[in-house]
C-alpha positions in Angstrom: -12.8 -23.7 -2.8 -10.1 -23.6 0.2 -11.0 -24.3 3.6 -9.5 -22.1 6.4 -7.3 -23.9 8.7 -8.6 -24.0 12.3 -5.1 -23.1 13.7 -5.3 -20.2 11.2 -8.3 -19.1 12.9 -7.0 -19.5 16.3 -4.0 -17.4 15.3 -6.4 -14.7 14.1 -8.1 -14.8 17.2 -5.0 -14.2 19.3 -3.2 -11.5 17.2 -6.1 -9.3 16.6 -8.9 -10.4 19.2 -12.5 -9.3 18.2 -16.2 -10.0 18.7 -16.1 -11.9 15.3 -13.6 -13.5 12.8 -14.7 -10.9 10.2 -13.9 -8.0 12.5 -10.4 -9.5 13.4 -9.7 -10.1 9.9 -10.8 -6.5 8.8 -8.8 -5.0 11.3 -5.7 -6.9 10.7 -6.1 -6.3 6.8 -6.5 -2.6 7.5 -3.1 -2.4 9.7 -1.5 -4.1 6.9 -2.6 -1.8 4.4 -1.8 1.0 6.4 1.6 -0.2 7.1 2.2 -0.7 3.3 0.6 2.8 2.8 3.3 4.3 4.9 6.1 2.4 3.4 4.9 3.8 0.0 4.2 7.2 1.0 8.0 7.5 2.6 9.4 6.2 -0.6 7.3 8.6 -2.7 8.7 11.5 -0.4 12.1 10.2 -0.6 12.2 10.8 -4.5 10.4 14.1 -4.2 12.9 15.4 -1.7 15.7 13.8 -3.5 14.8 15.3 -7.0 12.6 18.4 -6.1 10.1 17.9 -9.1 7.3 15.7 -10.0 7.9 12.6 -11.4 6.2 13.5 -14.6 9.0 16.5 -14.6 11.7 14.0 -14.0 10.4 11.7 -17.0 10.5 14.4 -19.1 13.7 15.9 -18.3 15.8 12.6 -17.9 14.0 9.9 -20.0 11.7 11.1 -22.7 13.4 11.1 -26.0 16.8 10.9 -24.2 19.5 8.7 -23.9 19.3 7.6 -20.3 20.5 5.7 -18.1 19.2 2.2 -16.5 19.4 3.7 -12.9 17.0 6.7 -14.4 14.6 4.5 -15.8 14.5 2.4 -12.4 14.1 5.4 -10.3 11.4 6.4 -12.2 9.6 3.3 -12.2 10.2 2.9 -8.6 8.9 6.5 -8.4 5.4 6.1 -10.0 4.8 2.6 -8.5 5.1 4.2 -5.1 2.7 6.7 -6.1 0.0 4.3 -7.3 0.6 1.8 -4.2 -0.3 4.6 -2.2 -3.3 5.1 -3.9 -4.3 1.4 -4.2 -3.7 1.2 -0.2 -6.1 4.3 0.3 -8.8 2.6 -1.6 -8.1 -0.7 0.2 -8.3 1.2 3.7 -11.3 3.0 2.8 -13.0 -0.4 1.6 -11.9 -2.1 4.9 -13.2 1.1 7.1 -16.5 0.4 5.3 -16.6 -3.0 6.1 -15.7 -2.5 9.7 -18.6 0.0 9.9 -20.9 -2.3 8.8 -19.7 -5.4 10.9 -19.1 -3.6 13.9 -22.3 -2.1 14.4 
C-alpha cells in the first residue's frame, strides 16, 4: 500500500482548498476530467465538421473492405477514441459529482 506524501497533501490544500482532503481531491479530479472531456469533445467535433459524416459512415466508405491509407485508419481510430473518451469522462464526472454530493453535505 502506498502512503501519500505529506508534501502532496499540503500542495492539494493549496491548489484546491476545501473543508476536507476528500473534497479537495474530488474537486481536483472533477476539474481534470472536465478538461479532458472538453479536449476530446473538441477533437470529435473537429472530425465531424471535417468529414460531415459519422465515424461509422467514414469507416464504411473509406476503410471497410477497401484498400485504405494509414492516414484513414489513424483518423478513424482517433475519431472513435475521442468519442469513447468523452463517454468515459462523462462517467467519471458523474461519479465525482456523486462523491462530492455525499462528502460536501
